[in-house]
N, CA and C atoms as a LAMMPS dump frame, in Angstrom:
ITEM: TIMESTEP
0
ITEM: NUMBER OF ATOMS
318
ITEM: BOX BOUNDS ff ff ff
-5.0000000000000000e+02 5.0000000000000000e+02
-5.0000000000000000e+02 5.0000000000000000e+02
-5.0000000000000000e+02 5.0000000000000000e+02
ITEM: ATOMS id mol type element x y z
1 1 1 N 1.08 -1.324 -0.328
2 1 2 C -0.11 -0.138 -0.121
3 1 3 C 1.051 1.389 -0.081
4 2 1 N 0.899 2.019 -1.124
5 2 2 C 1.131 3.396 -0.757
6 2 3 C 0.978 4.13 0.341
7 3 1 N 2.071 4.993 1.306
8 3 2 C 2.05 5.711 1.507
9 3 3 C 1.321 7.317 1.642
10 4 1 N 0.678 7.264 2.472
11 4 2 C -0.286 8.805 2.245
12 4 3 C 0.539 10.091 2.038
13 5 1 N 0.011 10.994 1.359
14 5 2 C 0.52 12.113 0.759
15 5 3 C 0.597 13.027 1.78
16 6 1 N 1.741 14.043 1.988
17 6 2 C 1.963 15.281 2.886
18 6 3 C 0.335 16.311 2.174
19 7 1 N -0.017 17.388 3.449
20 7 2 C -1.021 17.182 2.803
21 7 3 C -0.798 19.051 3.345
22 8 1 N -0.704 20.219 2.077
23 8 2 C -0.39 21.673 2.595
24 8 3 C -1.919 22.033 1.966
25 9 1 N -2.125 23.091 3.065
26 9 2 C -3.243 24.068 3.063
27 9 3 C -2.391 24.942 1.872
28 10 1 N -2.902 25.832 0.936
29 10 2 C -2.009 26.779 0.533
30 10 3 C -3.394 27.939 -0.259
31 11 1 N -2.8 29.391 -0.457
32 11 2 C -3.82 30.144 -0.798
33 11 3 C -4.597 29.554 -2.108
34 12 1 N -6.016 30.171 -2.258
35 12 2 C -6.447 29.777 -3.36
36 12 3 C -6.32 29.714 -5.404
37 13 1 N -5.448 31.015 -4.409
38 13 2 C -4.799 31.683 -6.011
39 13 3 C -3.637 30.921 -6.281
40 14 1 N -2.973 30.601 -5.374
41 14 2 C -1.623 29.287 -5.406
42 14 3 C -2.249 28.398 -6.02
43 15 1 N -3.16 28.314 -5.467
44 15 2 C -3.949 26.194 -5.793
45 15 3 C -4.122 26.238 -7.471
46 16 1 N -4.808 28.004 -8.086
47 16 2 C -5.606 28.004 -9.404
48 16 3 C -3.899 27.749 -9.78
49 17 1 N -2.87 28.445 -9.677
50 17 2 C -1.794 28.466 -9.784
51 17 3 C -1.043 27.229 -10.546
52 18 1 N -0.837 26.303 -9.655
53 18 2 C -0.379 24.434 -9.766
54 18 3 C -1.171 24.248 -10.654
55 19 1 N -2.502 24.078 -10.584
56 19 2 C -3.596 23.772 -11.387
57 19 3 C -3.051 23.961 -12.762
58 20 1 N -3.097 25.06 -13.213
59 20 2 C -2.619 25.592 -14.267
60 20 3 C -1.934 25.619 -14.779
61 21 1 N -0.48 25.648 -14.096
62 21 2 C 1.107 25.286 -14.619
63 21 3 C 1.57 23.879 -14.691
64 22 1 N 0.504 23.259 -13.858
65 22 2 C 0.589 21.654 -14.059
66 22 3 C -0.196 21.324 -15.128
67 23 1 N -0.733 22.117 -15.976
68 23 2 C -1.459 21.759 -17.641
69 23 3 C -2.611 20.627 -17.32
70 24 1 N -3.484 20.556 -15.981
71 24 2 C -4.456 19.346 -15.724
72 24 3 C -5.689 19.403 -16.314
73 25 1 N -6.104 20.428 -17.12
74 25 2 C -7.306 20.613 -17.847
75 25 3 C -6.519 20.483 -19.661
76 26 1 N -5.847 20.659 -19.861
77 26 2 C -4.758 20.25 -21.22
78 26 3 C -5.056 18.721 -20.781
79 27 1 N -4.763 18.202 -19.454
80 27 2 C -3.827 16.933 -19.748
81 27 3 C -4.952 16.065 -19.936
82 28 1 N -5.978 16.581 -19.07
83 28 2 C -7.151 15.626 -19.164
84 28 3 C -8.221 15.608 -20.678
85 29 1 N -7.95 16.731 -21.822
86 29 2 C -8.364 17.03 -23.233
87 29 3 C -7.368 16.148 -23.955
88 30 1 N -6.122 15.778 -23.729
89 30 2 C -5.648 14.815 -23.752
90 30 3 C -5.792 13.603 -23.546
91 31 1 N -6.532 13.385 -22.774
92 31 2 C -6.76 11.921 -22.622
93 31 3 C -5.761 11.095 -21.72
94 32 1 N -5.318 12.303 -20.958
95 32 2 C -3.752 11.358 -19.746
96 32 3 C -4.788 11.247 -18.49
97 33 1 N -5.894 12.002 -18.26
98 33 2 C -6.56 12.17 -17.256
99 33 3 C -7.995 11.475 -17.842
100 34 1 N -9.302 10.859 -16.904
101 34 2 C -10.325 10.652 -17.49
102 34 3 C -10.952 11.763 -15.946
103 35 1 N -11.948 11.845 -16.66
104 35 2 C -13.096 13.069 -15.789
105 35 3 C -14.492 12.322 -15.212
106 36 1 N -14.842 11.843 -14.091
107 36 2 C -15.78 12.085 -13.132
108 36 3 C -16.83 12.819 -12.474
109 37 1 N -18.011 12.919 -13.248
110 37 2 C -18.619 13.425 -11.909
111 37 3 C -18.607 13.03 -10.398
112 38 1 N -18.798 13.744 -9.015
113 38 2 C -18.84 13.161 -7.952
114 38 3 C -20.162 14.177 -7.602
115 39 1 N -20.345 15.489 -7.971
116 39 2 C -21.306 15.478 -7.422
117 39 3 C -22.044 15.915 -8.087
118 40 1 N -23.403 16.597 -8.962
119 40 2 C -24.161 17.585 -9.683
120 40 3 C -24.99 18.445 -8.909
121 41 1 N -25.488 19.548 -8.687
122 41 2 C -26.979 19.815 -8.145
123 41 3 C -27.392 20.693 -9.118
124 42 1 N -28.426 21.18 -9.145
125 42 2 C -29.637 21.385 -10.095
126 42 3 C -30.57 22.362 -9.458
127 43 1 N -31.168 23.658 -9.634
128 43 2 C -29.788 24.77 -10.608
129 43 3 C -29.376 24.793 -9.288
130 44 1 N -27.671 26.141 -10.283
131 44 2 C -27.225 26.354 -9.587
132 44 3 C -27.433 27.697 -8.451
133 45 1 N -27.047 28.041 -7.58
134 45 2 C -26.982 28.547 -6.658
135 45 3 C -27.666 30.521 -7.616
136 46 1 N -28.546 31.318 -7.427
137 46 2 C -28.752 32.425 -7.751
138 46 3 C -27.058 33.318 -7.813
139 47 1 N -26.666 33.62 -6.424
140 47 2 C -25.451 33.974 -6.282
141 47 3 C -24.308 33.861 -7.659
142 48 1 N -24.79 32.572 -8.187
143 48 2 C -23.417 32.164 -9.006
144 48 3 C -23.797 33.576 -10.661
145 49 1 N -25.194 33.915 -10.16
146 49 2 C -25.417 34.681 -11.757
147 49 3 C -25.036 33.533 -12.67
148 50 1 N -25.65 32.706 -12.658
149 50 2 C -25.517 31.85 -14.553
150 50 3 C -26.928 31.67 -14.738
151 51 1 N -26.651 31.092 -16.12
152 51 2 C -28.519 31.459 -16.467
153 51 3 C -28.961 29.855 -15.603
154 52 1 N -30.213 29.841 -16.446
155 52 2 C -31.181 28.468 -15.833
156 52 3 C -30.617 27.637 -16.412
157 53 1 N -30.581 26.111 -15.245
158 53 2 C -30.335 25.38 -16.287
159 53 3 C -28.991 25.404 -16.022
160 54 1 N -28.075 26.026 -15.141
161 54 2 C -26.783 25.972 -15.027
162 54 3 C -26.593 24.963 -14.208
163 55 1 N -25.818 23.733 -14.191
164 55 2 C -25.013 22.875 -13.047
165 55 3 C -24.257 22.848 -12.492
166 56 1 N -24.114 23.103 -10.734
167 56 2 C -22.888 22.818 -10.306
168 56 3 C -22.425 21.395 -10.175
169 57 1 N -20.73 21.708 -10.645
170 57 2 C -20.519 20.308 -10.478
171 57 3 C -19.134 20.262 -9.475
172 58 1 N -18.951 19.207 -8.968
173 58 2 C -18.263 19.106 -8.689
174 58 3 C -17.139 17.57 -9.636
175 59 1 N -15.92 17.698 -9.785
176 59 2 C -15.412 16.377 -10.828
177 59 3 C -13.86 15.806 -10.517
178 60 1 N -13.701 15.18 -10.541
179 60 2 C -12.591 14.248 -9.922
180 60 3 C -11.876 14.024 -11.415
181 61 1 N -10.585 14.17 -11.512
182 61 2 C -9.771 13.968 -11.951
183 61 3 C -8.823 12.651 -12.218
184 62 1 N -8.931 11.695 -12.675
185 62 2 C -7.966 10.166 -12.366
186 62 3 C -6.901 10.219 -13.047
187 63 1 N -6.183 9.494 -13.012
188 63 2 C -4.925 9.287 -13.63
189 63 3 C -5.318 7.92 -14.212
190 64 1 N -4.685 7.249 -14.868
191 64 2 C -4.699 5.728 -16.111
192 64 3 C -4.511 4.864 -14.859
193 65 1 N -4.682 4.777 -13.791
194 65 2 C -4.894 3.959 -13.098
195 65 3 C -5.461 4.199 -11.726
196 66 1 N -7.009 4.98 -12.319
197 66 2 C -8.438 5.653 -11.539
198 66 3 C -7.26 6.056 -10.072
199 67 1 N -6.509 6.671 -9.827
200 67 2 C -6.07 7.169 -8.309
201 67 3 C -6.263 8.903 -9.226
202 68 1 N -7.228 9.269 -7.751
203 68 2 C -7.691 11.267 -8.113
204 68 3 C -6.129 11.497 -7.903
205 69 1 N -5.751 12.848 -8.899
206 69 2 C -5.15 13.891 -9.217
207 69 3 C -5.305 15.325 -8.951
208 70 1 N -7.342 15.162 -9.26
209 70 2 C -7.27 16.798 -8.825
210 70 3 C -9.061 16.301 -8.113
211 71 1 N -9.334 17.6 -8.156
212 71 2 C -11.051 17.503 -7.859
213 71 3 C -11.14 19.051 -7.833
214 72 1 N -11.737 19.233 -8.719
215 72 2 C -12.719 20.338 -9.397
216 72 3 C -13.904 20.854 -9.315
217 73 1 N -14.273 22.363 -8.971
218 73 2 C -15.889 22.531 -9.059
219 73 3 C -15.97 23.728 -10.116
220 74 1 N -16.836 23.465 -11.096
221 74 2 C -17.122 24.038 -12.07
222 74 3 C -19.092 24.472 -12.3
223 75 1 N -18.86 25.295 -13.083
224 75 2 C -20.337 25.438 -13.38
225 75 3 C -20.407 24.918 -15.256
226 76 1 N -21.561 23.899 -15.275
227 76 2 C -21.601 23.827 -16.606
228 76 3 C -23.233 23.836 -16.965
229 77 1 N -23.151 25.212 -18.837
230 77 2 C -24.2 25.421 -18.992
231 77 3 C -25.092 24.37 -19.575
232 78 1 N -26.261 25.119 -19.764
233 78 2 C -26.962 23.681 -20.636
234 78 3 C -26.165 23.567 -21.911
235 79 1 N -25.7 24.424 -22.634
236 79 2 C -24.928 24.142 -23.836
237 79 3 C -23.642 23.625 -23.983
238 80 1 N -23.369 23.1 -22.434
239 80 2 C -22.098 22.319 -22.319
240 80 3 C -20.909 23.166 -21.667
241 81 1 N -20.557 24.922 -22.587
242 81 2 C -19.308 25.353 -21.798
243 81 3 C -19.43 25.56 -20.366
244 82 1 N -18.495 25.871 -20.073
245 82 2 C -18.27 26.42 -18.608
246 82 3 C -18.559 28.029 -18.144
247 83 1 N -19.323 27.772 -16.789
248 83 2 C -19.936 29.065 -16.364
249 83 3 C -18.9 30.215 -15.74
250 84 1 N -19.031 31.171 -14.954
251 84 2 C -18.382 31.945 -14.235
252 84 3 C -16.969 32.131 -15.297
253 85 1 N -15.588 31.663 -14.754
254 85 2 C -14.883 32.212 -15.385
255 85 3 C -14.276 31.263 -16.413
256 86 1 N -15.333 30.294 -17.053
257 86 2 C -14.765 29.278 -18.024
258 86 3 C -13.659 28.594 -18.054
259 87 1 N -12.903 28.567 -16.191
260 87 2 C -12.179 27.7 -15.862
261 87 3 C -12.367 26.711 -14.831
262 88 1 N -12.116 25.317 -14.756
263 88 2 C -12.436 24.101 -13.832
264 88 3 C -11.563 25.376 -12.124
265 89 1 N -11.95 25.256 -11.134
266 89 2 C -11.636 25.703 -10.086
267 89 3 C -11.156 24.464 -9.291
268 90 1 N -9.958 24.575 -8.966
269 90 2 C -9.662 23.147 -8.405
270 90 3 C -9.803 23.619 -6.821
271 91 1 N -10.267 22.508 -6.272
272 91 2 C -10.195 21.885 -4.568
273 91 3 C -9.076 21.131 -4.016
274 92 1 N -8.786 20.553 -4.839
275 92 2 C -7.974 19.338 -4.024
276 92 3 C -6.778 19.332 -5.439
277 93 1 N -5.642 18.794 -5.135
278 93 2 C -4.503 18.824 -6.368
279 93 3 C -3.547 17.817 -5.918
280 94 1 N -3.186 17.026 -6.345
281 94 2 C -1.69 16.243 -5.767
282 94 3 C -0.988 17.019 -7.1
283 95 1 N 0.466 17.37 -6.422
284 95 2 C 1.65 17.646 -7.616
285 95 3 C 2.586 17.665 -6.878
286 96 1 N 3.44 16.903 -7.893
287 96 2 C 4.541 16.609 -7.511
288 96 3 C 4.352 15.421 -6.278
289 97 1 N 3.673 14.653 -6.143
290 97 2 C 3.433 13.777 -4.867
291 97 3 C 3.164 14.591 -3.585
292 98 1 N 2.595 15.651 -3.678
293 98 2 C 1.819 16.574 -2.319
294 98 3 C 0.628 16.706 -2.487
295 99 1 N -0.495 16.742 -1.7
296 99 2 C -1.822 17.003 -1.839
297 99 3 C -2.245 18.716 -1.51
298 100 1 N -2.141 19.219 -2.306
299 100 2 C -3.092 20.623 -1.962
300 100 3 C -3.81 20.842 -1.619
301 101 1 N -4.944 21.82 -0.996
302 101 2 C -6.001 22.266 -0.301
303 101 3 C -5.755 23.788 -0.424
304 102 1 N -7.337 24.007 -0.514
305 102 2 C -7.011 25.595 -0.394
306 102 3 C -7.214 26.141 1.318
307 103 1 N -6.754 27.313 1.516
308 103 2 C -6.353 27.666 3.299
309 103 3 C -8.668 27.784 3.749
310 104 1 N -8.714 27.408 4.75
311 104 2 C -9.701 27.408 5.384
312 104 3 C -10.043 29.297 5.487
313 105 1 N -10.823 29.473 5.091
314 105 2 C -11.171 31 5.276
315 105 3 C -12.506 31.307 6.323
316 106 1 N -12.516 32.26 7.058
317 106 2 C -13.286 32.762 7.715
318 106 3 C -14.449 33.691 7.106
């Protein structure tokens, strides 16, 4: 059994930077990772300022051995496009053997 990974809390902007620099979305599109929906809620909260029928989704990215490498949140519109920033928002990331999570905010 593999040893557990070190978990480090970092600023949300730093987590997004690691996600982008690690090209996780690009690697998903290239087939290196697969995506599975973990949670899907409908409709999205009004505060999200998204069109009616937009889904709030939590998605896990898995490597070739079905091990999680990232957990992201995104709004998915009826036409299939991503809402809000248009990019997945990482909530958990395995990067260079370390698990990164966003710092708790009050």
